[in-house]
N, C-alpha and C positions, 0 to 999 in steps of 0.2 A: 504493500500500500504506500509506504514512504517513497519507494522508487518510482511508482506511478505518479505520485504528486509532484516529485521533482521533475519528471519528464514533461508533465503538463505545464508546470511553471516555466520550464525552459522554453517550451514551444510558444507560450504566451509572450515571454520576454522577447523572443526572436521576432514574433509578429509585430509587437509594438515598435521595436527598433526599425524593422523593414518599412512599417507604415510611416515612421518619422522620416526615414531616408527618402522614400518615394515622394512625400510631400515637399521635402526640401528640393529634390530634383525638379519636381513640377514647377515649383516657384521660381527656381533658377531659369528653367526653360522659358517661362513667361517673359523674362527680361531680355531674351536673346532676339536678334533680328530674324525675321521670317526668311527661310531659304525657299526660293522659287526656281523650279526646274524650267528653263527656257530653251526652246529649240534654236539652234544656230546653223543657218545655211550660209556657207561661204560663197556669196554671190554678189550681185550688184547692190542690194540693199544693206548687206552686212558683209564685211570682209576683214582680213588682216593685212596690214601693210608689211614692208620689208623688215620692219623692226618687231614684227609679231605683235603689233598693237592692234586691238580691235577698233574698227572704224565703221562709218557708214550711217545712212539714214536711220535704219531700225535700231542700231546700237546706241546712237545718241538719244533716240527717243526712250529706249529702255533705261538709260542712265538718268534722264530727266525724271522719269517716273520713280526710280529708286531714290532720288533726292527728296521726293515727297512722302514716300511710303516707308523708307528705311530698309527695303528688301535687300537681300544678298542673293546674287544669281549663281545658279549652278548650270553652266552652259552644257547642253547636250548637242553635240555636232553630228550632222548626218545630211542625207539628201532630203529634198523637199517631200517626196512621196513617203519616205520612211518616217519622217518627223510628223507629217500630217496624220499618218496611221497611229503613231505613238500617242498623239493628242487624243484621238478618238478612243484609244484603248485605256486612257487614264495614266499613261506612263510619262506624260509631260504635263506641266501646269499652264504653260503660256507659249503661244506661237504668234509671231507677227506676220503682217502682210497677207492676210487671208481675206479674200473677197466674200461678200455676203451672198449666200444663196439660201432660200427658204428651207430647202431640204437638209441643209447642214445644221439647222437649229436642233435637230433630234440628237446630234452627236456632240455639240459644243456650244459654248456661250460666246456672245460677241460683245465687245465694248460698246458703250452708248455712243461714244464719239469715234469717228474714223481717224485713222492715222494720216491719210492723205487722199488726194483727189486727182484724177486725170480729167481734163476738160476737153470739150469739143467746140470748135468755132466754125463759123462760116468764113472762108478765105476768098480773097479776090487777088487778081494781079495788080501790081502797084499803079498801073495806068487807069484802072477802072474806078471812076468816080460816080458811077450811076447808082451804086448802093451806098446809102448813108446810114451810119450807126444809129443816129438819133431819130431817123425817120424810117420806121419799119415798113411803111407803105411803099418805100422804094424797092422792096422785094417783089411787089405784085407783078405777076407775069414773067418773072425771071426763071431761068432754068438752073436748078440747084442739084448738084451731084452728091450722092451719098452711097456708101457701101451697103448693099441690100441686106447682108447677113449681120451687120454690126448693130450694137446697142444704140448708136447714135441715129440710126434710121428711124426708130420709133420715137426718139427724143425730138427729131426734126418735125415729124408729123404733129406731135403734141405741141411743140413750140409754135408752129404755124397756126394751128387751131386756136391756141390760147391767145395769140396776138392778132387774130383776124387777118392773116396774111394769105393771099392767094398765089401759090407758087407752083411751078411745074417740076415735080421731083423726078429726077432721072437716076435710076438705080444702076450701079455698076458692080460687077462681080470680078473684075480684073484687079490688077495691082494699083496702089496709090500713085505710082510713077505714071501709069497710063492715064489715070484720072487727072493728074496735074497737067499732063500734056494737053488733054482736052480743054482744060481751063485756060491754058496759055494760048491755044489756037482759037479761042472764042466760042467753042462749042458749048461751054458751060459759062454762066454768069458768075457763079460762086460754087465753092466746094466745101462740104461739111466734113471735117476730119479732126484728128487729134491735134492738140495745141503745139506739140513738139515739132510738127511738120512745117510750121511757118518759116523758121530760119533755114531749115534744110533746103526748101524749094524756092526761097525768096518770094513767098506769097504773103499777103498781109491779112491779119485777122480783122473781122468787122464786128460781128456779134457773137456772144457766147450762146450756144444752143442748149448745152446741158453738161453734166459731169457724172462721174461714177466714183464711188468711194471704196477704200479697202481698210480693214480693221485688225485689231488684236483679237485672237480667239483664245478662250480659256477652257481648261478641263471642266467637263460637265459636273464633276463632283466637287469643284472648288468655287462655290459662289462667294466665299470669303475673299478670294483673290480678285474676283470680278468686282466686288464692291470697293475694295481699296484701289483697284485700277481705275475705275470710273471716277472716284474722288480725285485721284492724282491728275487724270487727264483734264478734268474740269478746272482744277487749280492751275495747271499749266496754261490753259487757254484763257484763264482769268488774268494771269500775269502778262501773257503775250497772245492776243487773239489771233495773230497770223503765224503762230509757231510752225504749223504744218508747211506753210508756204516758204518759210525761211529755210527749213530743212530741204525742201525741194530745190530751192535756189542753190543751196550749198552742195548738195550731193547728187542730184539728178540732172540735170541739164547744164502800206505798213499800217486803219482803224487803230486809234490810240488806245493804250491801256487805260482802263478806268482807274480813278484815283481812290477807290475804296478797297479796304482789305476785308476779308471774311470775318465773321464774328469770332472764330477760333483764333485768327491772327490778331484781331483787335484785343482779345483777352491776353494773348501771349505778350503783346507789346506793352500792355499795362503793367506787366511784371518785369519786362526787360526793355525799358524805354531808353536805356543808354547802351549804345553799340560801340565797342572798341575796335578801331581800325588800325592795323599796323601798316606802315608805308615805308617805301625805300627812300632814304634820305639822299640829298644831293642828286636828285634825279629829275631836274627841271627839263621840260615844262610840265611834266606829269605831277611831281610832288617834291617838296624839299622843306627845310626849316629856314625861316628868315634869319639871317645872321645877326640882325640887330635885336629883334623881339623874341626869337626862338619859336615863333608861331608857324603853323603850317602855311605854305604858299603853293601856288601851282594850280593846275586844273582840278586836282582833287579837292582843294579848298572851295572852289566855285561849285563843284558838284555837291559836296556835302551840305553847303549852305542852302542850295536849292532843294535837295532831297529832304532836308529836315522839315520843310513846310509843305511838301507836296501831297501827303496823304490827307484826305478830307475827314476821316473818322478815327484818326489815331495820331498821337504825337510821338516824336522820336528825337533822340539826342545822340550826337556822335562825339566820341573822344578819340584822339589819334596818338599813336606812339611811333617814333621813327626807328628804323633799323638800318644797319650799314649795307645790307645786300638783300636780294630776293631770297637767297638761301637762308639767311638769318630770320627773315620775316616768316618764311615757311616753317622753320623749326619752332618758332614761337606759337604759330597757329596750331601745330601738332600738340604742343604742350598745354594748350588752353590759355595762354597768356593774353591772347587777343581773340576777338570773335571772327574777324575777317582780315584779309590782307589785300593790298593794292600797290602797284600793278603787277599782274602776272600773266604770262602766256603759257598755258599748259593744256595738253590733250585730255580727253575724258579717260583714256586708258591710264595715263600717268596719274591723273587725279584719283582713280580708283585704287591704284597701288599705294598712294600716299594718304588715303583716307580723307579725301577732300573733293569738293565739287567746284569747278569754275563757273562763274556767272557769265551771262552774255556780255561781250565786250562793251565797255563804256565808250572807248574811243579806238580808232584805228590809225596807224601811222605807217607811212611808206618807209621801208628799210633801205639804207644807203650803205654802199661799200666805200671805204677810204683806201685808196691804192696809190702806188707810185705813178708819176706822170707817164713813164714809159710802159706801163702795164697794158697789154692788148685788151680789146673789148671782151668782156666776160659775159657769157650767156648762162643764166640760171635755167635749170639746175644741173646741166649735163657735165660741166667741166669738173675735174678733180682739183680742188683748191684747198690750201691751208688757210683757215680763217681764225684770226685771233679774237677771243672773247674774254672779257673781264671775269675772273674767277668768282663763282657764286651767282652768276646771272643765268639762272635756269630758263628764263623767258627767251633769251637770245638762243640758247642751245636748242630749245624746242622749235624755234623758228627755223633754224638750219635743218633739223630733222624733218620738219614738215615740208619745207620749200626746196631744199637742196640737199637731199640725203647723201649725195656722193661727196660732199665737202667734209674735210677733216677739221675738227675743232681743236684749237690750241689755246689752253687756258693761260691767263697771265694776270698779274697783279703787281702794282696798281695799274690804272687805265693807261698811264703814260708808257708802261712797259709794252702794251699792245702796239702803240704807235711806233716805238723803237723797233719792235720785231718786224713790222712791215717795212720800215725804212731800211733795215739791215738785210732784208730779203729772207728772214727766218719765217715769215708768213706772207701770203700773197695779198691779204687784205684784212681789214677789221670791219665789223658790222656795227652800225648805229642807226637809231630811228632818225629820219630826216629832220624831225622837230628838235633834235638834240644837237644838231650840227653847230649852231651858234655857241653852245656852251663849250665846244672844243675848237673854236676858231683859231685861237692862239696856238694851241698844240698842233693843229693841222698845218698851220703856216710854219711852225718851228721845224717840223719833220718833212716839209715839202710834199705833202700828200694832196691828192685831188679826189673829188667826189665821183662816184659812179652809181647811177640809180639802178635798182633791181626791178622796179615796177611790181614789187611784191609788198603786201601790207601785213602787219602783225596787229592782232587785237590785244588791247590792254584791259584786263578784266579784274574783278574782285574774285576772291575764293573764300569758301567757308568749309568747316569740317562736315563730314558726312552725317554726323549725329545731331545736326542742327537744321532739320528740314524747315522749321518755322522761319529761321533767319534767312535761309536760302530763298524762300517764297517772298519775303519782304524785300530783300535786296534785288531780286529779279524784277519785281514790280517797279521798284524805284528806278532801276537802270532804264527801263523802257519808258517811264514817265518823264525822266529828265533828259535823256539823250537827245530827244527831239528839240530841246530848247537851245541847242547850239554848243554842245561840249566840244565839237570839232573846231568851231570858230574860236572858242576860249583857248584851246590848246595852241592854236596858231598865234593868238595874241601873246601868250607867255613866251612862245618860241622866238618871236621877233623883237622882244624888248631889248633895249640897249644893254650890253654887257660891259660894265665898268671895270677897268683894270687899274690897279694901284701902281704908284711909282716903283714900289718894291718888286711887284710882279714883273714890271718891264725890265728892271735891273737884273732880276733872276734869270729871265729868259734870254737876255742879251749880254750876259756877263763877259763873254769872250770878246765882244766888240768893245766893251768898256776897257778891258785890260789892254787890248791892242791900241786903243786910243791913247791911254796913259803912257804906254811904252814908247809909242811913236813920237811923243813930245820930247823924250830924252834920248831918242835914238839918233845916231849919226847918219843913219841911212833912211832919213825921213822921206825923202823923195820916193825911194823904192816901195816903202810901206804904203804911202799914199796911192801910188800907182796900183799896188796890189788891192787896196781897198776899193779903188774904182772898178777894177775888174770884177771883184766879188759883188759889188753893188749891181753891176750890169747883169750878172748871172742871176742874182736875187730878184731883180726887177723882171727879168724874163720869166722866172718861176712864178712870181706874184701875178704877172699878167695871165699866165697859163691857168693859175688857180682861180683868178677873178673871172676869166672867160668861162671856165668850167662851172663856176657857181651861178653866173647869170644866165647860162645857156638853158637851164631847165626850170628855173623858178622865178616868178615875178615877186619882187621884194615887198610890194605894197599889199598884195592880196593873198600871197601864198599859193596861188594856182600856178600852172605851168606857163612859161613865158612864150613870147613870139618865136624865139629861136627853137624852142621845143616844138612849137606848132609846125615850123618848116620841116623839122626832122620827121615829125609824125606823118606829114603829107608825103614826104619822100618815101617813107617805109610803106605807106598805104599804096602809093603808085607802083612800087615794086611788087606788092602782093597782087594788084590788079593786072599788071602786065605778065605775071607768071601764070601758073596753072590754077591758082586759087581764085574763086569768085567770092570775095569777102562780103558778108552781110553787115552793112553799117548804115548809119544815117548821120548827116552833118546838121548842126543847129547853129545859127548865127544869132547873137544877142546884141542889142544896142540899148544903153541906159538912157531913158528919156530925161531931158531937162538938166543934164549935168552942167552944161555951160551956164545955165541960169543960176544954178547953185554956186558955181565958182565965182560968177560976176557979182552976186548979191551977198553971199555969205563968206567968201574966201576959199582958198584952195585947201585949207585944212578940213573945212566942212565938205568940200568936194571929195577929198580922199576918204573921209568917213562914209560918204554916199556910195563911193565905188566899192568899199569893203562890204557894206550892207548888201549891195546888189550881188556881189560875189557869193556871199553866204546864202542868199536865196537860190541862186543858180545851182550851187553845189548841193544844197539840201534836196532839190528835186532830182538832179542828175548825179546821184551819189556814187554810181558805179561806172561813171564815164570820165574820160580825159577832158578836162576843162582848161582852156588856154585864154590868156589875156593878150590880144593882138593889137590893141590900140588903147587910147585913153578911156573910151567908154564902150569898146567893142570886145566881145568874147566869142569863142567858138567851142562847141562841145562835139566830140566824136563818140557816137553811141554804138556799142557792140554788146553782144551777149545779153545779160539780164536787162539793162536799160533799153536795148534795141528791141527785145521781145515785148517789153512793156511800154514801148514808146507812145502808142496812141493814148494809153491811160495817163502817162506822165505829161504829154503835151496838153491833153484836155484839162488836167488839174492845174498845170502851170498857167494856161491861158485864162482859166476862170479866176485864178488868184490875181493875175496882172490886171484884168479888167476891173476886178473889185478894187485893187489899189488905185487905178486910174480914176474910177468914179469917186473915191474918197479923197483924191488929191494927194495920195501917198506915192512912194517910189514905185515906178512902173518900168519894167524891162520888156522892150519889144523883141520878138523872136520870130524866126522863120526856119523851117527845116525842109530837108529833102532826103530821100533814100537813094542809095546807089542802085543804078539800073545796069546790070552786066551786059545787056544787049546794046545800049546806046552810049554809056559812059566809058571813055577811054582812060580817064584819070579822075582824081578827087576834085580837081578844079571845077569840072562840070557840075558836080554835086553841090559844091560850095556856092557857085554862082546862082543856082536855082534857089538854094536856101536864102541867099542874100536878097534876091528879088522878093521872096515871100516875107522876109523880115521887114522890108520897107513898106509893104502893104499893111502888115500888122502895126507898124509904127504909126502910120497915118490913122489907123483905127483907134489906137490907144490915145493919140493926141485929141481926137474928136470927143473922147469920153472924159478927158482930163478936166478937173475942176480948176478954177483960178487959184492963184497963190503958189507959194513954193511947196514942193513935195515934202511931206513930213512936217510942215510948219504947224 
């Protein structure tokens, strides 16, 4: 009996201990991040680059969702059919890029919001002006071609019925190439097809007929994942309503953010109203400490001042802490000493490895190479070059990895050591943002280096830890709220402010000349030394002329856009493309600032310069992906390619409405005219420019007829 009691007591004790351990384990598990099994298809929407970093449309979308949900992904790689079957079998939790078909609802769940959309437009040849976007009655009686077996054929019929348009639909079952040929021969008035075909066939979109979506698909047995997924996607689109379109622009070929935060974020901000930002010191024009006051200066100062008052239903306060390098700031973020850091350029893959998320870029800057004057023209990213980068600057390292993966990085410290390495031939170049060139003007002159533009940009972003999804959501919203207010113009303003040099700095940089001068006074061979100094002066003047010519060749000092010399070079390159086998798809836009002479005559040239800079900012805001040149006092040219070319009709329409509105208010108005390249008739870019110029003068007369009396902006 005693033995039996002991055994029962022992069993009860073991059961109690096991229950305690299980409860402890369950409690610990509740605090862990949720692991989500996600399918990975190494294809166009998701892929790995040569550094084995995950990239792509779908991957970035997944990372953005993880920023809101706290998920940790377990990637299951395989072919699309196998992964699709695994999802239906319950062996996967999540799969991206799945088109909705009603029959699939039996086997899987679909996100409430689509990942992306492909659109269908009616296209015409550039010479066709009989169909007008704003007058749908212009379609009446027209012959419209559409693929008989496509989804857009039904959309076209519905669109015509919905808008009361009487059209002659001509179905084709052959290739799009043949349909486009019929359009160009005049057998069709317009062709309805995918949006991506416009640039490929040099045909112009007129009206959007319809679109089709694709979604995230979720394991039928995991409604918990679907619920969190839907919340995250709604939050993403609350921060950035056009997020899907931004991903499409970036990987496959701007509706303002509202100023209200969700109730959850409002409550979170009430407890965390002070956000600590770590920034890189001595990094103007982006950020630095003022030497006299010790306070923050640079574009970060302007941004934080604007962001602090931008939310309508919450208050926020920022405190800033300087760090010597990006590397130091990143380490402080990891340790939890700051809530966020700026500026940083880092990929999502590196961010995932470091336990952080980058926010959408606040500003973008063109990257410039500093090279010896005898360096041959460098083409990114194909040449194998040795590039000097200041130790600890991970942003520049990531720029090289993304834009020129064949280049070899040589770390050096301090920055002047990088200049010395290039001068001595130990490195081919060093890389700097174009907005920082003024900060290193003296050093550039000292080592006899010149600028070489890469035509590549780098985004400067905030970053937060991955365990702070609320902060990520707030900063993402603020970036999109404030960036439209002119951060790019602010950065240009800081970049071109005068850089004062003390007498001691001059003596330090020219101490050899000082010593030679003193020795020459007491030397018996004074004449020879003077002659030698003259020879050195001539050489130095030649180098200075070369450096000066290089500086002014590409950048207009007043506005920060590209100069007239850069315009001539761009025209020459475009003519070479036209005369070759390529048929480039581009448009030229001519701009002329109304009433600049009146402002100069009545308010003075300083006011006129401000007037020009304001007009430049407006032009660059609308044509943000295009090369913009200042070719005269009040004349500008933009060359549209890729994204801006594909969206040109929308951009021109919005710009025209804004300028008419300005003219009617008596505010600053910029006349413009544009023309698209016609490969059949245009032998060079000059013909395109001349048409655009004629259209600009017509627009100028129209704006002047709407202009109120008085000075613009008065």
